[in-house]
N, C-alpha and C positions, 0 to 999 in steps of 0.2 A: 504493500499500499504506501508506503513513503517512497519506495523507486517510482512508482506512478506518481505521483506532486511534486518528485525533485524533476521529473519530467518532464511535465506540465508546464513547472513554473521556468524550466529554462525554455518550454519552446514558447512560451509569451513573452519570455526576455529576448527573444534573438526575431521576434515577428513585430515589424515597426507596426502595422495594421493591428495589430492586439492593443499595443502601446498606444496607438490615434486612439483605438474603442475607451480603453481605460482613461484616455485624459478627459473625453467628453463626456464619461460618467460619472467624472469627478465633478468637473463643471457642474453638471446638471443635480445632484448630489448637494453640492454645498449652496447652490441655488435655494434650494429644498429649506436647506435648513436655513438658511436668510431669510426666506419667507415665512418660513412658519415661526418665527421666534422675533417679533413685532420690536419685543421689548429690546432688539440690540440697539435700534436706532432713535434716531429725536423722533422721527416721523417712521411710521409704517412702509415698507418698502412695497410695491407690484411684484408680481412673478417677472417682470421684462426687467423691471430695475434691478430685481436680487440677480438677475440671468445676467445682466451687464456687469453688475459689482464683481461677481464669481469668475468672471473670461477676465474682467480687469484686475482683480488680484493673482488668478493662476496664472496669470503671463506676466506677473511682477509688473506691471503697468504704472498702478497707483495714481491715477489722476487728481484722487483726493474731494470729489464734488461730493463721494459718500462716504462715510467715516463711522466706523464703529464706535459706542458710547461704552457698552460695558466691557467688562472682565473678558466673559466669556465669548463675545465677537468679537475681541481683539484677538481670543486664545485659535478660535475657528479660522480667523482671517490670516494668521500668519501659518498654520498649519496646512491651508490651500496653498499661499505661497514657497511654502518647503516643498510640498507635493508637486507643485507645477516644477522648479526647478529641477529634482529629481526624473520626473517622468521626464521631460526634456532631455536631459543626459541619458536615460535609460533607450530613449529614442533614437536618438544620433548615436547610440552604440549600436543597438541592433542595425539599424542602414549601414552603420561600417561592418559593424558583422558579416551580413547578408553579402556586400562588396565584394568582401575577402574571402568567402566561401565562395563564390561564383569564379571568382579569379583563380583561387584554389583548382575548382572544378576545371575552368578549360584549362591551365598549366596541366593536369593531371590528364585530361585526356588527350593533349599534346604529347605526353609524356609515353602513353600508351600508345600512342601512332605510331610515336617514334621507336620504341622498345619492342614491340610486339613481336617483332620475327625473330628476336634473340629471344623472346619467356618460350614462343608456340617452339624453337627448336629446341629449349632443354625440357619445356613438358612435355613433348615430342616423343622422346629419347627416354623420357624417363617411365612412358607409358610403356615403350617399348622394352625396356630393361626389366618390366615388373611383367609385363607377358611371357618372357622369357623365364626369370628366375621363378615364376611360381609354373611353369610348365616343367622346367626340368626339373622343380622338388615335386609335382605332382609324380612324373614319371620314376624319378630312383626311389621315392619313397613305398611305393604303390608293390605289396610286395605278389600280385598277381600278375607283373609284367616280366616274364621269363622268354628269355631271349632261346633263341632254333638254336642249339649246338649242332646243327648240322649247315649253316650259314656260316659266314664271313670269313671263313677257313680255317676254323680252331683245330689245334690237334687233336686225335684222339681221346688222348687221356685227361683233357679239359672237363673240368666239373661245372655244372649248373651255377652255381657258386660265382664259376670264377667266370662265365661267359655274362651273366649277369654284372657283375661287376666289372666287365669291357664295355658295356652297351652304358652303364650308369656314366663311365665316368667320361664314354664321350658325349654324353646328354649335356655334361656342367662345363664343358671346355670353353665353348664359345663366352660363357658368363663374364670372367674376367674382363674380359676384354672391353664389352659393352659396358661393364660398371667403371672399371676404369675411365671411360669415353666419357661416360656420364658425370664423373668427378671434374673431369677437366675442363665442361661445359659447364659448368657451375662454376668453377674459378672463374673463367675468360669472361662469362656473361655475368660476372658478379652486381656490376652496377646496373643494367639493364634491370634486374628482378626486382619485382617490389617486393613490398610487406609482407602479403599474404602468401605469393609462389614460393620467394626464397627460403622462408623456415618449413614448410612443407618438402622442398626438395630436401632440404639437408636432414631431415628426421627421416625422408624415406630413403635416403644413400644408407645410413646408421642403421637401417632394419634389413635393408636389402643385403648388406654387406654380415650382416649377423645372420643372415639365412642361407647365402653363398656359402658361409663355412659349415652352416649345419649338412648342405648338400656335399661338402666335402669329406667331411664325418663320416654320413652316412657311407657313402665309396669307399674310405678308408676301409670302415668296418669289411664291406660287402671283399675286399681287396685281402681281409685278413686271416689269421692262421685258422686254422680247424680247432676247435676247441674254445679258442679265446671267446669271450664277452666283449662288448661294449657299449658303453655306458654314455647315451650327450643327452641332451637336450632341445626343444622346440619352442620357440618365443612366440608362442599364437597371441596374444594382443598385438605385438610387434608386426606380426601377418595381416591381421587386421588392419591395422593403421597402413600399410603398404595399400590393402586394397581400398580405404576409403580416400586416398589421396589420389589413385588409380583412378575411380568414378568421378572423384572430385575435378582432377583434370580433363576427363573427355566430357565433362558437363561443361567447365571452362571454354574449354578450347574443341567446341565438337569439329571442329574441320579435321581434327588428328585423325578421325575415323576415316575419310573420305583420304586422307594423306597416308594412311596406313593399311588400308584398304585391298584384299579384305583383312582383317585381324582376324588372325587364325594360328593356334586355336585360341578361342578365348577363353582368358584364363580362370582357373576353379574359384568357386567363394573360398576365404578362407576356414570357413566351417568345412568345406569336403576337405580341406588342406587336415586339419584335424582330425576328423574321421581316419583316413589312411593314414598318419601317425599313430593311430589309435590299434586299427587294423597289424597295423606292420608290428606294434610292440605286442599282440597276442601271436603272431603267426611264424614270424622272424625271431627263432633261436637265442642268436646271437647278437641281437642289435634291440638298445631300447632308451628311447627319447621320450625323458623324461618332459611334460609340458609342465612350461611355466607360461 
């Protein structure tokens, strides 16, 4: 409730029209006070005279043709004069604020036009990295992906685990290159990124780096010796952050869909990835990823 009131007050203080209405309202209110209290004056005032005196007082003109005679009248007159000075100040401040806001919006629009190509480039590559990392992780963690032992020229004594390790390792090989490219893009275009895109990409890079390391750990486990157990971790909240940033970027830059068309395969939702990790923990006897 207090937040609503504060926002309402801020809206009024930043609106010259509202302040003008308040100014006119005070003129009318004080006119009624003067009109309804004939004891304030030597002779009772008509409503027009009261209105005239209220206008002269709030604008601090003070012609002196009508003067208050009682302490109460003097107090009300002084309050109206002070209110007039205050409201004029608020009115001028609201006009200055609106002009400043419009100028900032104009400058921001120009900046957006100027830097949009660079921002689009970074956003586009972020989405590309997300697609690759999520697709690669889905492939390597899915225990149902079994590489055909009769293909790829495997030696006769190759085990299923070794064949799976070979395929999973190949699935993650491109990740480091594209991940490093994204970090370079962020560094080179840092000046062009606005206060919304820059922290999102930074957070995405940190989360993606953690998921790539998990991918490498899974491959390491598949390449490990028989009988050894491997325990790692899967940061599910950070995977959800990656998916959230990916969807936000596609919403802000819908042209990415066309530029990357067709986006294939579509990244798995983070919840699906989590389900695959749980299935792997149940079925893979040598690998356990603790979900954090």
